[in-house]
Steps between C-alpha positions, in 0.01 A plus 500: 500500500219679680421691180467175301277347768275808481485472119409130527225587748365769267521268198305229687235749605477678166603831653817583305501860377332542160827633355710211637754384240772311688351157438841328496576582865518204734699345779808294425373162386145624534230590256488829315211722611328435166481127574342565840242729342428239229461214749249701700313636197605860550681598181379830361292492178779669303775263619747420219801331661378145433850372418655598836654184650561378852805296610342179368444655153120518540348812351232724644275364224548144632391606848204697369390209274510266797277725708240607247429608143745736335377824340300455175777664295779279643708349218824372655389137530837368384698664783679209661652415834725208584474203269300699245180504710306786341240736641250309287595173674449667838162643399391161363609324819285729714204543264567860405538492122272736309227349283666628182843351581656338192867423575442136597826378346733702725727236654734497796851351487354151549256530209194547721260731319240732646236262364665211691506708817132588477403139425704372796344761727150397394579131553641573848194706587257231385696226676515695825129586488417127469707422808295744704 
């Protein structure tokens, strides 16, 4: 357990060894190290384990898309978590889709497309800004 805590601390600080490759390690019921690094913006530039899932079925790509733009060559927009929520949905929800994104029709299990998600996010943002 102490080893995992140290890995989490290093992942949060961006100080994992450059040759680190045990991204799936994590505590029981906890996040894999890769998810911690993604949440804190410390994935290495050559990271390629985007489909690694946590216990809730969220991928590293979902966490990274929530926290900032994905790499320019990222192409796994259709990776889904529970209920078909794709990485593209997550990126749209948090304003991190690239300008050249073109997979607007990707839909989750409820039929909500990426285009719907972005539109709803913009409406929420405009509504909230008027309240302030």
